[in-house]
N, C-alpha and C positions, 0 to 999 in steps of 0.2 A: 292495188299494190300486191306483189307475190308475198304470200304469208310464209316466210321462211327467213326469220331474222338471222340466224346462224350463216346459212349459206349467203345470204345477201351481203352481209358484213364482211365476209372473207372475200367475196368477189369484189366488193367497193374498194377493200384495202389493196388487192391486186391492181385495180385500176387507177389508184390514187385518189379515189372519190370518197373515201371514209372520213365523214366529219364528227361522228360520234362513236363513243365506246360501245363494243359489243360487252353486255352485261351478263353475268351468270346471276341468278336471283334464287334464293329460297326464302320466302317470306320477306321480313325487313332485311335480311343479310343480303348484301350485293358485293360482287367483285368483278373487276375489269378482266375480261378474257384475253389471255396473251397471244394475239393472233400471230405476230411476227414469229415469236419463239416456237409456237406449236406447229405452225404450217409452212413457214417459208425459209426456216434454216435449211442449209445445204445437208444432205445425206453425207455421213462421213464414214466411208467404208473402211478406213484405216484405223479409226478409233476402236477401242476394245469393245464397245457395245455394237459398233457397225460391223466389225469382223465376226463377231459372234452371230449377228443376225443373218449376214450373208452365207455363213457356213451351214445354215439350215434350209436355204431357199434354193429352188432351181425352176427352170421353165418347163411347161407354161405355168406362170404364176398368177394367182387370183389375189389382188389387193382389195380387201373388204373394208369399206369406210375410209376411202383413200384421201379424203380432205382435200387439199389443193395439189396433190399429186407429188409431194416432195419425195417419197420413197419410190414411186412408180417411175419418175423421171430417171432415176439411177438405174434401176433394175431393167427397165425397157431397152436400155443400151446393152444388156448382156444375154437377155432371152425374152420370148414373148411374155408380155405382162398385161393383164386386163384389169382395169381399175373400176370399181363400182362404187356409187354413192347414191342414196336416196334423194339428194337434193339436186335438183336441176341447176341451181346456180353454181354449185361446186363442180358439177360436171363441165359446165360452160368454162368455169376458171381453169380446170385441168386441161381442157382442149387448147385454151389461149396460151397456156404455159408450155404447151408442145407434148402433152400426153397424147399417145397415138391411138389408144383404144380405151376411151372413158365412156362409161355407160350409166344411165340411170338404173340403179338395181338396189335390192334389199338382200343383205347378207342372211336374213331369215327366211327367204324363200329361194333358195339356190336351186332346188330341184326343178322349180318352173322356169328357171332362166338357163340352166346349162345342162348338157347331156353326162351321162355317166362317164368317169375316168377322164374328165376334160382337162384337169390341171395336175401338174406334178407337185406343186406347193401352194400354200395359202398364208395370207399374212393379214392379221387385223390388229392395228396398233392406234390407240385412242381409247381403250377400256370399253368400247361399244359391246364386247362379249356380254357385259352386265345388262344389256338391254334385252337379253333372253328372259329375264324377268323371274325365272324360277329355276330350280334343279331339273324339272321335267323339261322346260324350255331350253335348258343348257344341253340336255340330252339329245333334244330333237334337233338342236342346231348342229351338234357334232355328228349326228347321224347323217343329216343332209349333206354336211361337208364332206363326210366320208363317201357319199354317193358320187359327188362331182369331181373327185380326186382319185388319182391311180392307185393300184394296191400297195405301192411303196413310196407313197406320198409323205411329206412332212408339213408341219403348219407351226406358225407362231403366232400366239395370243397373249394379251396383256390384261392387267387388272389391278385392283387395289385389294389388298388382304385386310379384311376387317378386323383381324386381331392386332393391327398396328394403326388405331385411329389416329388420323392426322388433324391438327387444328386447321390446316389449310385446305381440307377437303369440305368444301361447301356443300351443304345438303345431306350430310351424313345422319342416318338413323339407326341406332343400335338394334341388334336382334338377339333374343335370349339363346338362339340356336348356335352352337359353335361353329365357327368358320363362315357364317353368314351375317349379312347386314343389309341395309338399303341405302340409297343415295336419291334424292329427289330434288330437282331444280328445273328452271326453264331459263331460256334466253331472251334478252330484249335488246332491240336495236332500232333506232330511227323511229319510235313510236309503235312499233311492232312487237307483239308479245308471242313467243313460240309456245307450243303445247308443253305440258308438264311432262318431263322425262323421268322415269321410274327406273333406276338402275338397281339390280341385284348384285351385291358384293360377294363375291366367291373366294375363299381362300384357295391356295394351290392345292391343298388336299382335297377341298370340295370338288375342284375341277377333275382331279383324279378319279374320284368317286363317280362323277357324272359321266366319265369317259368310258367306263366299264360297259361293254356290250354295244358301243357305238363303232367299233373299229379302230379307235384311237387309244393311244397310251401316252401319258406325260412321261418324257424321258429326261428332261432337264429343266430346272428353274433358277432363274437369276432374279434376285430381290434387292431392293434398296429403299429402305424407310417406309415399308409397306407397298411399295409399287413393285410389281413383278412382271416378268416375262417368261412365259412357258413355251418350250419346244415340245412338239408331239409328233409321233410317227404312228404309222399303221400297226395295230397290235398283231 
């Protein structure tokens, strides 16, 4: 059996073959993962959040951690869009749904995958920025993202602000350092247990700090109950 409970569950949902829930687990605490809501709702460019997002993006676009391709399916009709996911099951799902350029890829190894100045903009929606693991890891990621984007590029990234702890955020771990925290969880599906994921939670100010010297600057932040989206441009 392919050891990818997260990707398999979303693929099975797409195929109408999902018989069990995809579960987020942190020790004894569990929660059903909302697959339909997170991955299969239509992108709404006329909504306030959709209009804001589209205002920052242009092609060629790199959609990092593209999930089931919700955003890519919209943007590829307007300009070249490349979607990457480390999960082969999710790449297969995206291709089945009509994503024209879906590839197995890791947003933390961009230099090994793409040439310099390949993209005009980049998108990472799903809080996977936290998988950078540390401030140093975040700086490294931003530097690599700067390498594969043009000198006038823009990017949109999202995350959870640790200064707004939420009871709905499974796996939260406090940290005494201002603007930082941790999140630890794994996924379970159909008897398969995924690897433990360690997210480092960065406040928007911490992302601003990490961006210094990478070529990026945070130019706008939209926040709602601790969840935020940041627009970045080349400094």
